N, C-alpha and C positions, 0 to 999 in steps of 0.2 A: 582220146583226142590226139590229133597229130602234133608233131613237133612244130610245124609251121603255125598251127593255130595257137599253140602256147606262146610262141615267140611274138605273134601278132598281138595277143592279149597283153603281154608284158610291155610291148611298145606303146600300146594305147594307154595303159596305166601310167607309164612314165611320162608321156606327153600331157596327160591330164594333171599329174602332179606338178609339172612345170607350169602349166597354166594357172594352177592354184597358187603357186609360189610367187608369180609375178606381182600381183597386187600387194603382197606383203613387202616385197623388195621395194616397190614404188612408194609404199607408205613409209618405210624406213628412210628412204632417200628424202622424201618430203619433210619428215621430222628433222632430219639432219640439217636441211636447208633452213628450216624455221629456226633451229637453235643457233645457226650461224647469223641469221638476220636479226635475232632478238637483241643482242648487245648493240648493234648498230642503230636499231630503232630507238632503243632506250637512250643512247647517247644523243641522237638527233633531237629527241624530245627534250632532253636536258639542255642542249645548246639553245634551243628556241626559248626555253624558260629563262636561261641566263641572259640571253640577248634582251629580253623584255625587262628583266631585273636591272641590268646595267644601264639600259637606256633611260630608265626612270630614276636612277640614282642621282642624288644632289651633286653639284660640282664639288670636287675635292677641295677647292680653294675656300669653300664656305664651311668646311669641317673645323672642329675645335683644334687649336694649336696643340702640338705635343701628342697627338693621337695617331693611330694607324690610319685613320680615315683621311688623312692629308695626302694619301698616295694612290697612284693608279699604275697598273701594269699594262703593257700591251697584252692583248688576249691571244690565246692559242686558236680558239674557234670563234671568237667574237672580236670586234674591232679593238675593244679595250676592256679592262677589268678594274673598275674603280672600287676602292675599299669602302667608300661610302655606301655601297650596296649592302654592306653587312652591318650597318649601324644597329646596335641593339642585340647583335648576335655574338656568340663565342666563335672564334675562328682559329683554326690550326693552319698555319702557313708553313709549307714544306718545300724545300728545294729538291727537285727530283732529277732523275737521270734514267735513261733506258738501257744502259749497258753496264750497270753497276751490280756488285754483289748484293746490295740492299734493294735492288729494284723490286723483288717480290713484296716489299712493304706496301706497294700500291694496293695489294689486296686488303691489307689491314686498314689502310686509309679509307678505302671504299666501304669497308665494314663499319667504321666509325661514322662515316657520312650517312649511311643508311640507318644506323642505329639511333643516332642522336639528332639527325636532321630535323625531325618534327618538333624538337624542343628549342630550336633557335641556334643550331650549330652548323658550321660550314667548314669544309676543307678547301684550301686554295693551294693547288700545286704550282710550283714555279720551276719549270725545266731549266737546267743550267749545265753548261759544259765546262765549268770552272775546274773540275777535278778530273784531270787526265782526259779531258774532252769526251767524257762518257755519255754525253747526250747526242742524239741524232741532230742532223744539221738543219732540217727545215720543219716547218709546222705540220705539213701533211704527213711526214714520216712519224713525227712524235704522236700526232693525233691517232694515226692508224695503229701504232704500237700499243698505245694505252687502251684503245677500243677493243682490239682483237684479243689482246692478252689478258686484260684485267677488267674490261667493261666499265672503265672509269666514267662516272657521270658528274663528279664534282668539278667546279670551275678550275680551269687551267690557264695560267699566264703563258705568254710566248717565251722563247728562249731568252734568259736573263742573266746578267752578271750579278753574283750575290756576294762576292768578296773583293777586297782590294779598294784602291782609291776610286775606281770607276764602278763600284757596286751600285746597284739600283738605290735610289734615295730611301726606299723603305728599309733596306738592310743597313744603310748608314744610320738611319734613325734608330733602328733596333740596337745597334752597337752603342750609340750614345745613351740609350735608355738603360741597358743592362750590362754593357761591357763585353768582354771577350766571350762570355757564355752565350751571347746572342749571335756570334759570328759562326757561320757554318764551317766546320772542320772537314766536312765531306758531304757527299750527297745524302739526302733524307734527314737533314737537321730540321728540327721542329720548333716553331715559335707559336706560343699560345696567346691569343688576344682576348681580353674580356669584353663584356657588353658595353663598356665605356670606351673601348678602343685603346686600352692600356696593355702593354706587354707585361705579362705576369709570370711566364714560365718558358724555359727553353729545355729541349731534350736532345741529346746527341744522337748521331746516326744509328748507333747500335741499339738504342732503346726502341723497341718495336711500337708501332702505333697503338696496338691493343694491350700494351703492358699495363699493369695495375696502376703504376704511378701516373701514366698518361690519362687513363680513364678517370682516376680520382681527381686529377686537376681539371679535366673537362667538366665532370659532374659538379665539382665545387663551384666552378665559374658559372655553370648553368643555374645553379640554385642560389647564387649570390643576389 
């Protein structure tokens, strides 16, 4: 067989291999696109669920005095976030930030939300720039950051003051109920509310969401 023939055969084989490889490459690209879209779709579904939940919530003014249910936050992806939407649930309220060393705790918060959500448990994230302005400035940026990096589907408040004289009324109430332990010393301070709307525990920023002490407190409140 001549050199030309051998070269031609090799060329045909190479082209055939390329043709066979294209569908695989297209499949990989499609799978990657699906993986990118999946968190967004999950978040959109969660936002729709939250909107319905919050719209049906009783007015906070009608909630029992001295409980967490007397308060509402502005919402990050919803017009508002009334705590009355969680009456009868155990709730972990956490002041969050997107540019903090503790920001990876979003992953643990999402884990708790998914693990205990079916038992009457919720996480409420409260973005705040109180500590070195480590939160992004607007709602769209915060929402995109949480979605793309951590697939957050638990309810999120809008950017909120959590310390000082002009702290949100919820945080002023928490301090009155528990003292300085309830006051965030940094981002990702955690406050646990029981099924009656009472503040029952506080965890500092360095305590991870999935730490044994946090899990035990959540499970105890769920079984109470």
